[in-house]
C-alpha positions in Angstrom: 6.4 6.2 13.9 8.3 7.3 10.8 4.8 8.4 9.2 3.3 10.4 12.1 4.8 13.7 10.7 3.5 12.9 7.1 0.0 12.1 8.4 -0.1 15.4 10.7 1.1 17.4 7.8 -1.5 16.2 5.6 -4.3 16.2 7.9 -3.5 19.9 8.9 -3.5 20.7 5.3 0.4 21.7 4.6 0.8 18.7 2.3 -1.4 17.3 -0.3 -2.7 13.9 0.0 -1.0 11.9 -2.7 -3.5 9.2 -4.5 -1.6 7.3 -7.2 -4.9 5.4 -8.4 -8.3 6.6 -7.8 -9.3 2.9 -6.8 -6.9 3.8 -3.7 -9.0 6.8 -2.5 -11.9 5.0 -0.6 -9.3 2.9 1.2 -6.7 5.6 2.2 -9.2 8.7 2.5 -9.4 8.4 6.3 -5.6 7.9 7.1 -4.7 10.6 4.4 -2.8 8.4 2.1 -1.1 6.7 4.9 -1.4 2.7 5.2 -2.0 2.6 9.1 -4.1 -0.7 9.2 -3.6 -4.2 8.3 -7.3 -4.3 6.8 -6.0 -1.4 4.2 -3.3 -3.6 3.0 -5.7 -6.2 2.3 -8.1 -4.2 0.7 -5.3 -2.9 -1.7 -4.3 -6.4 -2.3 -7.7 -7.1 -3.4 -8.5 -4.0 -5.6 -4.9 -3.4 -7.2 -3.3 -6.9 -6.9 -6.4 -8.8 -7.6 -6.3 -11.1 -4.4 -9.1 -12.9 -3.2 -9.9 -11.9 0.7 -8.2 -15.3 1.7 -5.1 -14.6 -0.3 -4.9 -10.8 1.1 -5.2 -12.4 4.6 -2.0 -14.6 3.7 -0.1 -11.4 2.3 -1.2 -9.5 5.4 0.1 -12.5 7.8 3.4 -12.4 5.8 3.7 -8.8 6.1 2.7 -8.9 9.8 5.7 -11.6 10.5 8.0 -10.0 8.3 8.8 -13.0 6.3 11.1 -12.0 3.4 10.4 -15.5 1.4 6.8 -15.0 1.6 6.9 -11.6 1.0 8.9 -12.2 -2.3 6.4 -14.8 -3.5 3.7 -12.0 -2.9 5.4 -9.7 -4.7 4.9 -11.5 -7.9 1.4 -12.4 -7.4 0.8 -8.9 -6.7 2.5 -7.4 -9.6 0.7 -10.1 -11.9 -2.8 -9.1 -10.6 -1.9 -5.2 -10.8 -0.9 -5.7 -14.6 -4.2 -7.8 -15.0 -6.1 -4.7 -13.5 -4.3 -1.9 -15.5 -2.9 -0.4 -12.9 -1.7 3.2 -13.6 2.3 3.9 -13.4 1.9 6.1 -10.4 0.1 3.2 -8.7 3.1 1.0 -9.9 5.4 3.3 -8.3 3.2 3.2 -5.0 3.2 -0.6 -5.0 7.1 -1.0 -5.5 7.5 1.8 -2.7 5.0 -0.6 -0.4 7.1 -3.7 -1.3 10.5 -1.8 -0.6 9.5 -1.0 2.7 7.2 -3.6 3.9 9.8 -5.8 5.7 11.0 -2.8 7.7 7.7 -1.3 8.7 5.4 -4.4 8.8 1.9 -2.8 7.5 2.7 0.7 7.4 3.9 2.0 4.4 4.7 5.6 2.9 2.9 6.9 -0.2 5.3 8.4 -2.7 5.7 12.4 -2.2 3.1 14.5 -4.0 4.1 15.6 -7.2 3.9 19.6 -7.8 
């Protein structure tokens, strides 16, 4: 619910849609840079974190059930994969925001504010 104002502002053009890594654009384009669907979490885990489809599903399940100990395990896996995939600094900040807010928001995560 907290992301509704961001979504509306981006959809109406009042706010720029942040895209910290070009690989996220096809995944988040339809939802204006806001992770809304669990499938988006899985796709980002695959593209940025180097997860397999099965591994991404385990991550999605841990986020959905809000299991902090499983999330901590997956964070290290995600970061390792991101390093191997040469993730940009902006995308690293995005993933940091993702992990920080995940337990509170399940699969809905705010992208960093646009830089001006």
